[in-house]
Structure formats: structure tokens, C-alpha cells
DOMAR-520447 format. One record per residue (C-alpha): x, y, z; residue in one letter. Coordinates in steps of 0.1 Angstrom, whole numbers, plus 5000, padded with zeros to 4 digits. Example, Ala and Ser with C-alpha at 12.3 -4.5 7.8 and 13.67 -1.06 7.14 Angstrom:
2
@c1:5123 | c2:4955 | c3:5078 | resn:A
@c1:5137 | c2:4989 | c3:5071 | resn:S
This chain:
140
@c1:1849 | c2:8519 | c3:6611 | resn:M
@c1:1866 | c2:8492 | c3:6627 | resn:R
@c1:1897 | c2:8513 | c3:6637 | resn:V
@c1:1875 | c2:8537 | c3:6655 | resn:F
@c1:1857 | c2:8508 | c3:6673 | resn:R
@c1:1891 | c2:8494 | c3:6686 | resn:W
@c1:1903 | c2:8529 | c3:6696 | resn:I
@c1:1873 | c2:8534 | c3:6718 | resn:V
@c1:1875 | c2:8500 | c3:6734 | resn:I
@c1:1914 | c2:8504 | c3:6741 | resn:A
@c1:1904 | c2:8539 | c3:6754 | resn:T
@c1:1877 | c2:8524 | c3:6778 | resn:L
@c1:1899 | c2:8495 | c3:6789 | resn:V
@c1:1929 | c2:8516 | c3:6797 | resn:M
@c1:1905 | c2:8543 | c3:6820 | resn:T
@c1:1892 | c2:8514 | c3:6838 | resn:S
@c1:1923 | c2:8496 | c3:6849 | resn:V
@c1:1935 | c2:8510 | c3:6885 | resn:P
@c1:1970 | c2:8521 | c3:6887 | resn:A
@c1:1998 | c2:8499 | c3:6904 | resn:C
@c1:1997 | c2:8505 | c3:6943 | resn:T
@c1:2035 | c2:8496 | c3:6951 | resn:R
@c1:2067 | c2:8497 | c3:6930 | resn:N
@c1:2098 | c2:8482 | c3:6946 | resn:E
@c1:2113 | c2:8514 | c3:6938 | resn:E
@c1:2106 | c2:8549 | c3:6946 | resn:K
@c1:2088 | c2:8567 | c3:6918 | resn:P
@c1:2109 | c2:8590 | c3:6898 | resn:V
@c1:2098 | c2:8629 | c3:6895 | resn:A
@c1:2095 | c2:8625 | c3:6858 | resn:S
@c1:2065 | c2:8599 | c3:6861 | resn:A
@c1:2035 | c2:8608 | c3:6848 | resn:T
@c1:2006 | c2:8622 | c3:6871 | resn:A
@c1:1986 | c2:8589 | c3:6868 | resn:A
@c1:2013 | c2:8569 | c3:6876 | resn:A
@c1:2027 | c2:8588 | c3:6905 | resn:S
@c1:2013 | c2:8584 | c3:6941 | resn:P
@c1:1998 | c2:8614 | c3:6957 | resn:A
@c1:2021 | c2:8634 | c3:6978 | resn:P
@c1:2022 | c2:8630 | c3:7016 | resn:A
@c1:2022 | c2:8654 | c3:7042 | resn:A
@c1:2056 | c2:8658 | c3:7058 | resn:P
@c1:2060 | c2:8629 | c3:7085 | resn:A
@c1:2085 | c2:8650 | c3:7103 | resn:A
@c1:2059 | c2:8674 | c3:7116 | resn:T
@c1:2036 | c2:8646 | c3:7123 | resn:G
@c1:2011 | c2:8663 | c3:7099 | resn:A
@c1:1978 | c2:8645 | c3:7090 | resn:E
@c1:1978 | c2:8625 | c3:7059 | resn:A
@c1:1959 | c2:8639 | c3:7029 | resn:Q
@c1:1924 | c2:8627 | c3:7020 | resn:D
@c1:1927 | c2:8603 | c3:6994 | resn:G
@c1:1960 | c2:8588 | c3:7007 | resn:D
@c1:1958 | c2:8552 | c3:7005 | resn:E
@c1:1985 | c2:8525 | c3:7012 | resn:I
@c1:2013 | c2:8535 | c3:7037 | resn:L
@c1:2046 | c2:8532 | c3:7019 | resn:M
@c1:2082 | c2:8541 | c3:7030 | resn:V
@c1:2116 | c2:8541 | c3:7010 | resn:W
@c1:2148 | c2:8539 | c3:7029 | resn:A
@c1:2179 | c2:8560 | c3:7018 | resn:E
@c1:2213 | c2:8563 | c3:7027 | resn:A
@c1:2239 | c2:8592 | c3:7020 | resn:E
@c1:2268 | c2:8581 | c3:7015 | resn:P
@c1:2261 | c2:8542 | c3:7015 | resn:D
@c1:2298 | c2:8532 | c3:7015 | resn:E
@c1:2331 | c2:8545 | c3:7027 | resn:G
@c1:2358 | c2:8538 | c3:7052 | resn:P
@c1:2348 | c2:8542 | c3:7091 | resn:P
@c1:2342 | c2:8562 | c3:7108 | resn:P
@c1:2314 | c2:8567 | c3:7081 | resn:L
@c1:2287 | c2:8592 | c3:7089 | resn:Q
@c1:2257 | c2:8584 | c3:7070 | resn:V
@c1:2225 | c2:8605 | c3:7067 | resn:K
@c1:2194 | c2:8584 | c3:7065 | resn:L
@c1:2162 | c2:8592 | c3:7053 | resn:K
@c1:2128 | c2:8578 | c3:7055 | resn:A
@c1:2105 | c2:8589 | c3:7022 | resn:D
@c1:2071 | c2:8582 | c3:7034 | resn:I
@c1:2036 | c2:8584 | c3:7015 | resn:S
@c1:2001 | c2:8575 | c3:7021 | resn:G
@c1:1989 | c2:8560 | c3:7053 | resn:G
@c1:1966 | c2:8579 | c3:7077 | resn:Q
@c1:1973 | c2:8604 | c3:7107 | resn:G
@c1:2005 | c2:8608 | c3:7126 | resn:E
@c1:2034 | c2:8585 | c3:7113 | resn:H
@c1:2056 | c2:8568 | c3:7138 | resn:K
@c1:2093 | c2:8559 | c3:7125 | resn:V
@c1:2118 | c2:8535 | c3:7139 | resn:K
@c1:2151 | c2:8531 | c3:7125 | resn:W
@c1:2176 | c2:8500 | c3:7133 | resn:D
@c1:2210 | c2:8508 | c3:7120 | resn:F
@c1:2221 | c2:8472 | c3:7120 | resn:G
@c1:2250 | c2:8476 | c3:7141 | resn:D
@c1:2238 | c2:8470 | c3:7176 | resn:S
@c1:2235 | c2:8504 | c3:7186 | resn:T
@c1:2203 | c2:8519 | c3:7201 | resn:P
@c1:2174 | c2:8526 | c3:7175 | resn:A
@c1:2160 | c2:8561 | c3:7165 | resn:S
@c1:2128 | c2:8576 | c3:7162 | resn:T
@c1:2138 | c2:8607 | c3:7140 | resn:D
@c1:2127 | c2:8605 | c3:7103 | resn:V
@c1:2160 | c2:8613 | c3:7089 | resn:N
@c1:2187 | c2:8604 | c3:7113 | resn:P
@c1:2225 | c2:8607 | c3:7109 | resn:T
@c1:2247 | c2:8577 | c3:7122 | resn:H
@c1:2283 | c2:8569 | c3:7124 | resn:T
@c1:2294 | c2:8535 | c3:7117 | resn:Y
@c1:2327 | c2:8530 | c3:7136 | resn:E
@c1:2335 | c2:8495 | c3:7125 | resn:K
@c1:2343 | c2:8479 | c3:7091 | resn:A
@c1:2315 | c2:8454 | c3:7077 | resn:G
@c1:2281 | c2:8457 | c3:7057 | resn:T
@c1:2252 | c2:8470 | c3:7080 | resn:F
@c1:2213 | c2:8467 | c3:7071 | resn:R
@c1:2197 | c2:8500 | c3:7081 | resn:A
@c1:2159 | c2:8493 | c3:7083 | resn:S
@c1:2132 | c2:8516 | c3:7089 | resn:V
@c1:2096 | c2:8508 | c3:7099 | resn:E
@c1:2067 | c2:8534 | c3:7097 | resn:V
@c1:2034 | c2:8530 | c3:7115 | resn:T
@c1:2005 | c2:8552 | c3:7109 | resn:D
@c1:1975 | c2:8560 | c3:7135 | resn:S
@c1:1954 | c2:8531 | c3:7121 | resn:T
@c1:1982 | c2:8504 | c3:7128 | resn:G
@c1:1995 | c2:8501 | c3:7092 | resn:D
@c1:2029 | c2:8494 | c3:7087 | resn:T
@c1:2057 | c2:8494 | c3:7059 | resn:D
@c1:2092 | c2:8488 | c3:7060 | resn:S
@c1:2124 | c2:8493 | c3:7040 | resn:D
@c1:2163 | c2:8488 | c3:7042 | resn:Y
@c1:2193 | c2:8500 | c3:7029 | resn:V
@c1:2227 | c2:8485 | c3:7029 | resn:D
@c1:2257 | c2:8505 | c3:7042 | resn:V
@c1:2291 | c2:8491 | c3:7034 | resn:E
@c1:2319 | c2:8503 | c3:7057 | resn:V
@c1:2352 | c2:8492 | c3:7045 | resn:G
@c1:2388 | c2:8492 | c3:7059 | resn:A
@c1:2403 | c2:8525 | c3:7069 | resn:A
@c1:2427 | c2:8535 | c3:7040 | resn:Q
């Protein structure tokens, strides 16, 4: 009887603990539905966020993130949560003009380490940001 009581108590505790609201890494596709954030409306279209979305989150990605100059990099802002339209601003870290594209392509002309950062703002004024370092090596 004691074992049954502990199973019931453990089940109640596990179902009453709220899920984590932010991981430092982007959730993987194999994560369980309970741990994964709700999918967001595509930000590129300016679509409204789904009801129930909570915290605005963005993850920055770069492909490739290293190579010789001139290095053409496809940047991606993976956005979830927030409310209303998302406004995006990319700073490429190389003193070139910023971009408001969600997924811009940028060419790094000189060697160096550059921090490409993205900031996202939703219609309520909430913001989140992330960055990715791009290593541009000497031409070979």
C-alpha cells in the first residue's frame, strides 16, 4: 500500500510542476510534447502569434559559420512565442548596415571573428536576442 501511495504522490507532483520556459539551446525535434514550446506562426509573413504563446524567444543560426573570405553566410532567426507581429533586426558585427530580414544572407569580406546578433520585438514591446559567432579565416 505504501508503494501505491508514493506513486500517486509522485504523479501529482510531476503534473503540477510547470515546464521550463527557456533553454539556452534550441529544443530538438525529438523532445517530448510536454517539454517543447508551442510552434509559433511564421515570423517572415508577419502572422499573428497563436493564442497560448507566452515568452518571446529567438535563436540565431549561421550556415556556414566559418570559412575563408569572402564568406557568404545564411543567417536564420528561429522565433517562437510573443504576441502579434515580430520585428527583426540583424547586426552582422562587421560595421555594415543592419538588416530587418528574418533570414538574411550576408557576405563577410575580411578575415576575423564576427558576432552576428539578432534582436526580435513583438507588438507588446517584449524583446529577445541571440547571437552566433562567425569565424572568417585568411584566404587560402
